[in-house]
C-alpha positions as CSV (number, residue, x, y, z in Angstrom):
1,M,21.2,8.3,-20.9
2,N,18.9,5.2,-22.7
3,S,15.5,5.6,-23.8
4,L,15.0,2.4,-21.1
5,T,17.8,1.6,-18.7
6,K,17.2,-1.2,-16.5
7,L,18.9,-1.5,-13.3
8,M,18.3,-5.2,-12.6
9,T,17.2,-8.0,-14.8
10,S,14.3,-10.2,-13.3
11,A,15.2,-13.5,-12.6
12,A,11.7,-14.6,-13.4
13,L,12.6,-14.4,-16.9
14,G,14.9,-17.4,-16.5
15,L,11.8,-19.0,-15.0
16,A,9.4,-18.4,-17.9
17,V,11.9,-19.4,-20.4
18,A,12.3,-22.9,-18.4
19,L,8.3,-23.4,-18.0
20,T,8.1,-22.7,-21.4
21,A,10.0,-25.6,-22.3
22,A,8.3,-27.8,-20.5
23,P,5.2,-29.9,-21.3
24,V,2.3,-28.5,-19.2
25,A,0.7,-31.2,-16.7
26,V,-1.6,-30.3,-14.0
27,A,-0.1,-30.9,-10.6
28,E,-2.1,-30.1,-7.6
29,T,-0.4,-28.5,-4.2
30,P,-1.1,-30.4,-0.6
31,P,-4.8,-29.8,0.3
32,N,-3.8,-28.0,3.5
33,M,-1.3,-25.4,1.4
34,L,-1.7,-22.4,-0.1
35,V,0.7,-21.5,-3.1
36,I,0.4,-18.3,-4.0
37,A,2.5,-16.3,-7.4
38,N,3.1,-12.4,-6.1
39,R,5.6,-10.0,-7.3
40,I,6.9,-9.2,-3.5
41,D,10.1,-7.2,-4.4
42,D,8.6,-4.3,-2.5
43,I,9.4,-6.0,0.6
44,T,11.7,-4.1,2.8
45,T,10.9,-5.0,6.1
46,L,8.4,-7.0,8.4
47,D,8.6,-5.4,11.6
48,P,5.2,-3.8,11.5
49,A,6.7,-0.6,13.1
50,E,9.0,0.1,9.5
51,S,6.3,-1.7,6.9
52,F,4.7,0.3,4.3
53,E,4.3,-1.6,0.8
54,F,1.5,-3.9,-0.4
55,A,3.3,-7.2,-0.5
56,G,4.6,-6.5,3.5
57,S,1.1,-5.9,4.5
58,D,-0.4,-8.8,3.2
59,V,2.2,-10.6,5.5
60,S,1.5,-8.5,8.1
61,R,-2.4,-8.9,8.1
62,N,-1.9,-12.1,8.7
63,V,0.7,-12.5,11.0
64,Y,-0.4,-9.4,13.6
65,Q,-3.1,-8.5,15.4
66,K,-4.8,-5.5,16.5
67,L,-6.5,-3.3,18.8
68,V,-9.2,-2.8,16.3
69,N,-9.7,-4.7,12.7
70,F,-11.5,-5.7,9.8
71,D,-14.3,-8.9,9.6
72,P,-12.9,-10.8,5.7
73,A,-16.4,-11.7,5.5
74,N,-17.6,-8.4,6.5
75,L,-15.3,-5.3,5.2
76,D,-18.6,-3.0,4.8
77,A,-19.0,-3.1,8.6
78,G,-15.5,-0.9,9.1
79,Y,-13.5,-2.1,12.1
80,Q,-14.2,-4.4,14.7
81,P,-13.0,-5.4,18.3
82,E,-9.9,-7.6,18.1
83,I,-7.2,-7.1,20.7
84,A,-9.6,-5.0,22.3
85,E,-12.9,-5.9,23.3
86,S,-14.0,-2.6,23.9
87,W,-13.5,1.0,24.1
88,D,-14.6,4.2,25.9
89,V,-14.2,7.9,24.7
90,S,-14.0,11.0,27.1
91,G,-16.6,13.1,26.8
92,D,-14.4,16.0,25.4
93,G,-13.6,13.3,22.5
94,S,-9.4,13.6,23.4
95,T,-9.0,10.0,25.2
96,I,-9.6,6.8,24.2
97,T,-9.4,3.9,26.8
98,F,-9.2,0.3,25.4
99,T,-10.5,-2.7,27.3
100,I,-7.6,-5.9,26.3
101,R,-9.3,-9.2,25.5
102,D,-8.1,-12.3,27.7
103,G,-7.0,-15.3,26.7
104,L,-4.9,-14.0,23.6
105,T,-1.3,-15.3,23.5
106,F,1.6,-14.7,21.1
107,H,3.1,-17.5,19.1
108,S,5.6,-17.8,21.4
109,G,3.0,-18.4,23.8
110,N,3.3,-15.7,26.2
111,P,0.0,-13.8,27.0
112,V,-1.2,-10.7,25.0
113,T,-1.2,-8.0,27.3
114,A,-1.9,-4.5,27.5
115,A,1.9,-3.6,28.1
116,D,2.4,-5.0,25.2
117,V,0.0,-2.8,23.4
118,E,1.5,0.2,25.3
119,Y,5.0,-1.0,24.2
120,S,4.3,-1.8,20.3
121,L,2.6,1.3,19.8
122,R,5.4,3.5,22.0
123,R,7.8,1.4,20.2
124,A,6.4,2.1,16.3
125,V,6.4,6.3,17.9
126,I,10.1,6.5,19.0
127,L,11.7,4.4,16.0
128,N,10.4,7.2,13.9
129,K,10.3,4.7,10.9
130,T,8.5,5.6,7.2
131,P,4.6,5.0,8.4
132,S,5.0,6.3,12.0
133,F,3.1,9.6,10.6
134,I,0.4,7.6,11.5
135,L,0.6,7.6,15.2
136,T,2.2,11.1,15.2
137,Q,0.1,13.0,13.8
138,F,-2.4,12.5,16.7
139,G,0.4,14.3,18.5
140,F,2.5,11.5,19.9
141,T,6.5,11.7,20.1
142,A,9.2,10.4,21.8
143,D,9.2,12.3,24.3
144,N,5.5,12.3,25.3
145,V,4.5,8.7,24.7
146,G,4.7,8.0,28.4
147,E,2.3,10.2,29.2
148,T,0.0,9.8,25.8
149,I,-0.3,6.0,25.6
150,V,-0.7,4.2,28.8
151,A,-1.6,0.8,30.2
152,D,-2.9,0.2,33.5
153,G,-4.0,-3.6,34.3
154,N,-5.9,-4.8,31.3
155,T,-6.5,-1.6,30.0
156,V,-4.7,1.5,27.5
157,T,-5.3,4.9,27.2
158,I,-4.0,7.1,24.4
159,K,-4.7,10.7,24.7
160,T,-4.3,12.6,21.5
161,D,-3.5,16.3,20.9
162,K,-6.8,17.5,20.1
163,P,-10.4,15.6,19.4
164,Y,-10.4,13.9,16.3
165,A,-13.7,12.0,15.1
166,T,-13.1,8.2,17.0
167,S,-13.6,6.8,13.4
168,F,-10.6,8.5,12.6
169,V,-8.5,7.5,15.3
170,L,-9.5,4.0,15.3
171,N,-9.4,3.6,11.4
172,C,-5.8,4.5,11.8
173,L,-4.8,1.4,14.2
174,T,-5.9,-0.8,11.6
175,A,-2.9,0.2,9.7
176,T,0.1,-2.0,9.5
177,I,1.9,-0.2,12.2
178,G,-0.9,-0.9,14.6
179,G,0.1,-4.1,14.9
180,I,0.8,-5.8,18.4
181,V,4.1,-7.4,19.1
182,D,5.3,-9.5,21.1
183,M,7.3,-7.3,24.2
184,K,9.2,-9.8,25.9
185,T,10.3,-11.7,22.7
186,V,11.2,-8.7,21.0
187,M,13.1,-7.1,23.6
188,E,15.1,-10.3,23.9
189,N,16.3,-9.7,20.6
190,E,17.0,-5.9,21.1
191,V,20.7,-5.0,19.6
192,D,22.0,-1.7,20.2
193,G,19.1,0.1,22.0
194,D,17.5,-0.8,18.5
195,M,14.0,-2.2,20.3
196,G,14.0,-5.2,17.9
197,N,14.1,-3.7,15.2
198,T,16.8,-5.4,13.3
199,W,15.3,-8.8,14.2
200,L,11.6,-8.2,13.3
201,K,12.9,-7.1,9.8
202,T,13.5,-11.0,9.0
203,N,11.4,-12.5,12.0
204,S,7.7,-12.2,13.7
205,A,6.2,-11.8,16.9
206,G,2.7,-11.6,17.0
207,S,-0.2,-13.4,17.8
208,G,-2.4,-13.1,14.4
209,A,-3.8,-16.6,12.5
210,Y,0.1,-17.3,11.0
211,K,3.8,-17.0,12.0
212,L,6.7,-15.7,9.6
213,V,8.9,-19.2,9.1
214,S,11.0,-17.7,6.0
215,W,11.2,-14.3,4.1
216,K,14.1,-14.7,1.3
217,P,14.1,-11.4,-0.6
218,N,12.6,-11.4,-4.0
219,E,12.1,-15.3,-3.7
220,S,9.4,-16.2,-1.2
221,V,7.4,-15.4,1.9
222,T,6.5,-18.9,3.8
223,L,3.7,-18.8,6.7
224,Q,2.9,-21.3,9.6
225,S,-0.6,-21.5,10.8
226,N,-1.1,-20.9,14.3
227,P,-3.0,-23.7,15.9
228,D,-4.1,-21.3,19.1
229,F,-5.4,-18.1,16.7
230,Y,-8.6,-16.8,18.9
231,L,-10.8,-17.6,16.2
232,G,-9.6,-21.2,15.2
233,A,-6.6,-22.8,13.5
234,P,-6.4,-22.2,9.8
235,A,-7.0,-24.6,7.2
236,M,-4.1,-23.5,5.3
237,E,-1.1,-24.6,7.5
238,R,0.7,-23.4,5.5
239,V,0.6,-20.2,2.8
240,I,4.0,-19.5,0.5
241,V,4.0,-16.5,-1.6
242,R,6.3,-17.1,-4.5
243,H,8.0,-13.9,-6.1
244,V,7.0,-14.4,-9.9
245,Q,7.8,-11.4,-12.1
246,E,6.3,-12.4,-15.1
247,S,2.5,-12.5,-15.8
248,A,3.2,-15.2,-18.5
249,S,5.1,-17.3,-15.7
250,Q,2.6,-17.1,-13.0
251,R,-0.4,-18.5,-15.7
252,L,1.3,-21.3,-16.6
253,L,2.4,-22.2,-12.9
254,L,-1.4,-21.6,-12.6
255,E,-2.3,-23.9,-15.2
256,R,-0.2,-26.9,-14.3
257,G,-1.3,-27.0,-10.8
258,D,2.0,-25.5,-9.2
259,I,0.3,-22.7,-7.4
260,D,-3.0,-22.4,-5.8
261,M,-3.4,-18.1,-7.1
262,A,-1.9,-16.1,-9.2
263,R,-2.3,-12.4,-8.7
264,N,-0.4,-10.4,-11.1
265,L,-1.9,-11.8,-14.7
266,N,-2.4,-9.4,-17.3
267,P,-5.2,-8.8,-19.3
268,E,-4.2,-10.9,-22.0
269,D,-3.3,-13.8,-20.0
270,I,-6.2,-13.3,-17.7
271,A,-8.4,-14.1,-21.3
272,G,-5.9,-17.1,-22.1
273,A,-6.7,-18.2,-18.2
274,R,-10.6,-18.2,-18.7
275,D,-10.2,-20.8,-20.7
276,A,-8.1,-23.3,-18.6
277,D,-9.5,-26.4,-16.9
278,G,-9.9,-25.7,-13.1
279,V,-9.6,-21.9,-12.9
280,V,-11.5,-19.2,-11.7
281,I,-11.1,-15.4,-12.7
282,T,-12.5,-13.0,-9.5
283,D,-12.7,-8.8,-9.8
284,E,-12.0,-6.9,-6.6
285,L,-12.1,-3.3,-6.7
286,R,-8.9,-2.1,-4.5
287,G,-8.1,1.4,-3.0
288,R,-4.6,1.2,-5.2
289,L,-4.2,3.9,-7.6
290,M,-1.9,4.5,-10.2
291,Y,-0.2,7.8,-10.6
292,V,2.8,10.1,-11.6
293,S,4.7,12.3,-9.8
294,L,6.9,15.4,-10.6
295,N,9.6,16.6,-8.6
296,Q,9.3,20.4,-7.7
297,K,13.2,20.5,-7.1
298,H,13.3,20.6,-11.2
299,P,13.4,23.6,-12.3
300,E,10.8,23.2,-15.2
301,L,8.2,20.8,-13.5
302,S,7.6,23.5,-11.0
303,K,6.2,25.5,-13.2
304,P,2.4,25.3,-12.9
305,E,1.8,25.4,-16.9
306,V,4.0,22.5,-17.2
307,R,2.6,20.2,-14.3
308,Q,-0.9,20.8,-16.6
309,A,0.6,20.0,-19.5
310,I,1.5,16.7,-18.8
311,K,-1.8,15.9,-17.2
312,Y,-2.9,16.5,-20.6
313,L,0.0,13.8,-22.3
314,I,-1.8,10.8,-20.7
315,D,-3.5,9.1,-23.1
316,Y,-5.7,7.7,-20.0
317,E,-8.5,6.0,-22.4
318,G,-6.0,4.1,-24.8
319,M,-4.5,2.2,-22.0
320,Q,-7.4,1.7,-20.1
321,N,-8.8,0.1,-23.5
322,S,-5.7,-1.9,-24.4
323,F,-3.1,-3.5,-22.4
324,L,-4.5,-2.2,-18.7
325,N,-8.5,-3.8,-19.8
326,G,-10.6,-4.7,-17.0
327,Q,-7.9,-4.4,-14.4
328,Y,-7.8,-0.7,-14.0
329,V,-10.5,2.1,-14.3
330,I,-9.4,5.8,-15.1
331,H,-9.4,7.9,-12.0
332,Q,-7.8,11.5,-11.2
333,N,-8.6,12.0,-7.9
334,F,-6.5,11.1,-4.5
335,L,-9.5,9.3,-2.8
336,P,-10.3,6.2,-4.4
337,R,-13.7,5.2,-5.1
338,T,-15.9,3.8,-1.5
339,F,-14.0,6.1,0.3
340,L,-15.7,9.1,1.8
341,G,-15.4,12.2,0.0
342,A,-14.6,10.5,-3.2
343,V,-15.7,12.2,-6.7
344,D,-15.5,10.8,-10.1
345,E,-14.1,14.2,-11.9
346,N,-11.5,13.1,-14.5
347,P,-11.6,16.6,-16.5
348,F,-8.1,15.3,-18.5
349,S,-7.7,13.7,-21.5
350,L,-5.1,13.2,-24.0
351,N,-4.5,16.9,-26.1
352,V,-1.3,17.0,-27.5
353,E,-2.0,20.3,-29.2
354,K,-3.0,21.9,-25.8
355,A,0.0,20.8,-23.9
356,K,2.5,21.9,-26.7
357,E,0.6,25.4,-26.1
358,L,1.2,25.2,-22.3
359,L,4.9,24.3,-22.1
360,A,5.3,27.3,-25.2
361,S,4.2,29.6,-22.6
362,A,6.1,28.3,-19.9
363,G,9.4,28.2,-22.0
364,A,9.9,24.4,-21.1
365,E,10.1,23.1,-24.5
366,G,12.6,20.0,-25.2
367,M,12.5,18.7,-21.7
368,E,14.6,15.8,-21.2
369,L,13.1,14.3,-18.0
370,E,14.0,10.7,-16.0
371,V,11.1,8.6,-15.1
372,G,11.5,5.6,-12.5
373,V,9.6,2.5,-12.8
374,R,9.4,-0.7,-10.6
375,E,10.1,-3.6,-12.9
376,A,6.1,-4.6,-13.2
377,Q,5.3,-5.3,-16.9
378,E,2.0,-2.9,-17.1
379,R,4.2,-0.5,-15.5
380,I,6.7,-0.5,-18.1
381,E,4.1,-0.6,-20.6
382,I,2.5,3.0,-19.2
383,A,6.0,4.2,-19.2
384,Q,6.7,3.6,-23.0
385,T,3.2,4.6,-23.5
386,L,4.2,8.0,-21.7
387,Q,7.4,7.9,-23.4
388,N,5.4,7.8,-26.6
389,T,3.0,11.1,-25.6
390,F,5.3,13.3,-24.3
391,A,7.6,12.9,-27.5
392,Q,4.6,14.3,-29.3
393,A,5.2,17.3,-27.2
394,G,8.9,17.1,-27.5
395,I,9.5,15.5,-24.2
396,T,12.5,13.1,-24.1
397,L,11.3,10.7,-21.2
398,N,14.1,8.4,-20.6
399,I,12.7,5.0,-18.1
400,T,14.8,4.0,-15.8
401,V,13.5,0.3,-14.6
402,G,14.1,-1.6,-11.1
403,T,13.2,-3.4,-8.0
404,A,10.7,-1.8,-6.0
405,K,13.7,-1.0,-3.1
406,Q,15.7,0.6,-6.0
407,I,12.9,2.7,-7.5
408,L,11.5,4.0,-4.1
409,A,14.4,4.4,-2.4
410,R,15.4,7.3,-5.1
411,Y,11.9,8.5,-4.8
412,R,12.1,8.9,-1.1
413,S,15.2,10.6,-1.9
414,R,13.5,13.0,-4.0
415,E,16.1,12.2,-6.7
416,L,13.7,11.2,-9.8
417,D,12.6,13.9,-12.0
418,V,9.0,12.1,-12.5
419,Y,7.9,8.6,-10.5
420,L,5.9,6.2,-11.7
421,G,4.3,4.1,-9.3
422,A,0.7,2.9,-7.0
423,W,-0.3,4.2,-3.8
424,G,-2.7,2.6,-1.5
425,P,-4.8,3.9,1.3
426,D,-3.7,2.2,4.6
427,Y,-6.7,2.7,6.6
428,P,-10.1,3.2,5.5
429,D,-10.7,7.0,6.2
430,P,-10.5,9.8,3.5
431,H,-7.4,11.5,5.4
432,T,-5.3,8.3,4.7
433,N,-4.6,9.7,1.3
434,A,-5.3,13.4,1.7
435,G,-2.5,13.3,4.4
436,T,-0.1,12.2,2.3
437,F,-1.2,13.4,-1.3
438,A,-2.2,16.7,-0.2
439,F,-0.3,17.5,3.3
440,N,3.2,18.2,4.0
441,P,3.8,21.1,7.2
442,D,7.8,21.2,6.4
443,N,8.5,20.6,3.0
444,S,12.2,21.0,4.0
445,D,14.9,18.0,3.3
446,A,15.9,18.0,6.9
447,A,12.5,17.2,7.5
448,N,12.5,13.4,5.9
449,A,8.9,12.9,6.0
450,T,9.4,10.1,3.9
451,G,5.8,8.6,4.7
452,L,3.9,12.2,2.7
453,L,3.6,11.9,-1.0
454,A,3.7,15.9,-1.2
455,W,7.3,16.0,0.7
456,R,8.6,13.3,-1.6
457,N,7.9,15.3,-4.6
458,S,9.0,18.2,-2.8
459,W,5.7,20.6,-2.6
460,D,4.5,22.4,-0.4
461,T,0.7,21.9,-1.6
462,G,-0.3,25.4,-2.0
463,G,-2.6,25.8,1.3
464,L,-4.2,22.3,1.2
465,T,-1.9,21.6,4.1
466,E,-4.0,23.6,6.2
467,K,-7.5,22.6,4.5
468,V,-6.6,18.9,5.2
469,A,-6.3,19.8,8.5
470,A,-9.4,21.1,9.2
471,A,-11.1,18.3,7.2
472,V,-9.7,15.9,9.9
473,V,-11.2,17.3,12.6
474,E,-14.5,17.9,11.2
475,N,-17.1,15.4,12.8
476,D,-19.7,16.4,10.7
477,R,-19.8,13.4,8.2
478,D,-21.4,15.2,4.9
479,V,-19.3,18.7,5.6
480,R,-16.5,16.6,6.0
481,S,-17.0,14.7,2.5
482,K,-17.7,17.6,0.7
483,M,-14.3,19.2,2.4
484,Y,-12.6,16.3,0.5
485,A,-14.2,17.3,-2.5
486,D,-13.3,20.7,-2.6
487,I,-9.7,19.4,-1.8
488,Q,-9.2,17.2,-4.5
489,A,-11.0,19.7,-7.2
490,Q,-8.1,21.7,-6.2
491,F,-5.7,18.9,-6.1
492,R,-6.8,18.1,-9.6
493,D,-6.3,21.5,-11.2
494,T,-2.7,22.3,-9.3
495,A,-0.4,19.3,-7.5
496,P,2.5,17.6,-9.4
497,F,0.6,14.9,-9.2
498,A,-1.3,13.3,-12.6
499,V,-3.5,10.0,-10.6
500,M,-4.3,7.8,-13.4
501,F,-6.2,4.6,-12.3
502,Q,-7.9,2.6,-10.0
503,K,-7.2,-1.1,-9.3
504,I,-9.5,-3.7,-10.0
505,E,-7.4,-6.7,-8.9
506,Q,-8.0,-9.8,-11.2
507,T,-7.3,-12.6,-9.4
508,A,-6.9,-16.4,-11.2
509,Q,-6.8,-19.5,-8.8
510,R,-7.9,-23.0,-8.6
511,D,-11.4,-23.7,-8.6
512,N,-11.0,-25.4,-5.5
513,V,-9.8,-22.2,-3.5
514,Q,-13.0,-21.0,-1.6
515,N,-13.0,-17.8,0.7
516,V,-10.7,-15.7,-0.8
517,N,-10.7,-12.2,0.3
518,L,-8.5,-9.5,-1.0
519,G,-9.0,-6.9,1.5
520,G,-11.2,-4.8,-1.0
521,A,-10.2,-1.1,-1.1
522,T,-9.9,-1.0,2.7
523,T,-7.4,-3.5,3.8
524,A,-4.8,-6.4,2.7
525,V,-5.4,-10.1,1.8
526,S,-6.9,-12.4,5.2
527,Y,-5.5,-16.1,4.4
528,W,-7.4,-17.4,7.2
529,P,-10.7,-17.8,6.0
530,I,-9.2,-19.6,2.7
531,T,-10.5,-23.5,2.5
532,K,-9.4,-25.8,-0.5
C-alpha cells in the first residue's frame, strides 16, 4: 500500500489553478445575497431525521425550526422557546407538555401544528437513522412512540422512560434531529413507506428563515429566504454556500470579492488575508474536537499499552504552533471548553522513547496501519505529521484520503484501523459527547450504533457506559460536573481515542458583512441576522 492514497482528486485543485492565472480585481456580490466558501462534502442528506454532519447542520439550523432553539444574539442564555411558546414538567420529572406557538407557517403555507411536531419526532424515532439515538436514549422506540409522543389540541406531550434533568431533554431537542417538518408535504412525497426520507434528502419542508432551493453534492447549497419567518424576513434573500476545498482558492475568491465569507482558510492564508483591503478576520471558539481513534478489532490496537503509546506519538505542540497556529488549541478531553464538566488536563506530549517502551512491553513493534482522512488540508497535514512520528517508533502509517462521505462510510462500518477526524456536539449538554465517546451499551456488530463513536471503534468502554448513564440522570449540577471530570480522567488514560485539539474558527469575510454568528460551541451558523 502506498503511504498516501487518494480516493478522489479534488475538483477545487483545478479551480485554484484557473484562479491563480487570472488577475485579481475586486468584484462585489449583490447586497441581498450572501455567498460563502466552505467545505460541504460531508453532506450526505438534508433530512433532519438523518443529517448528522457539520455542513448539513448549518443548513438545517436555518431551514427547520424546533420546539426550543438558540437565540444567535445571546447563545449564553441557552435554549429558548421557538415552536413551543412554553412547557410544563410533571412532578416526577418524566413528562414535559409543550404548548405550540400560534401563527407559525411552513414554507408551503401550511400551519405549524402540534400534529406536525408529533409526526416529526415520531418519524425520527421510527426511521432510526444515525442520529436517532439522541431521541431513543429517552426510551422512545418505534413500538411505543404512539403513547410516549402525543399531540392533543395545541399541545404535545413527551414521556421519557425515567426522570432526566429537564435541561438535558430540552438541550437534546435543539439538535438537528429536533427539526420539525411539514407533515402534509412530507407524506405527499412518501415512497414505499419511507416517510418521505428519499425526498427530504434533497428537498426541504421546514418553517425556518430559509428554504432549500438546491443541493448539488460537492458543489453548492442554495437557500432562499422565507418572507413569512416569524422573526421577520431575513436581509439576505439568498444564501449560496459553494464547496471550495482549497484554502488558497477560498482566499482568492474572497479577495476578488466573488464571495462574502471564507470559512476554511489555513493560518498562512488567514495571515495574508489580514492585509487585504476590505477583509476582516473573526475568531470564535467552537465545540469541534479533532481526534484520532483506534479500531479495537485490530489485535494490536486493542492492547492498553499500544493505546497509551500512540498518545505519546502525537506532536501536539508542534502542530498547534505551526500549521494549526491560531485555529486549534491543545485539548485532550472529550468535553469542549465552556461545557459543564469540561476540564483542562492535557497529560500527553510527544515522547517517542516512552512510546517505544510501551510498544515493546506489548510485543507490538513493527505495526503497519491504515488511517482514513477526509480530504481537507489541515487533516492531511495532521496525518502526515502522525506518519512521521509513528515511524520514529517503528509504526508504518499508510494514509488513505477521500471525501468525507467515503471515509465516514468506512469508519461507521468499523473498517479502518485508525480514523482521524472531527466531532462536534449535537446539543449543549455534557452528555452529547459523553454519550458517544464513552457510552456503548451493545458492542456487537448487529447493534449498528453508528452514532456512537465508542461503537464505531468496537470499544466496550471498560465500565464508562454505566458511569455515563449515572451522570445523565444526576440533578445536582456540581455533583454532575464532578462525575464528568472523573469520567474524562479514566477516558484519557484508557480509551482508544486521542483527543488532540479544540477548534478556533477563524473566518475571513468582507468588511460589509455584519452580525455573523457561527454558533459558538453550542450550535450551527445562523444566516438570518446577517446584513451587508
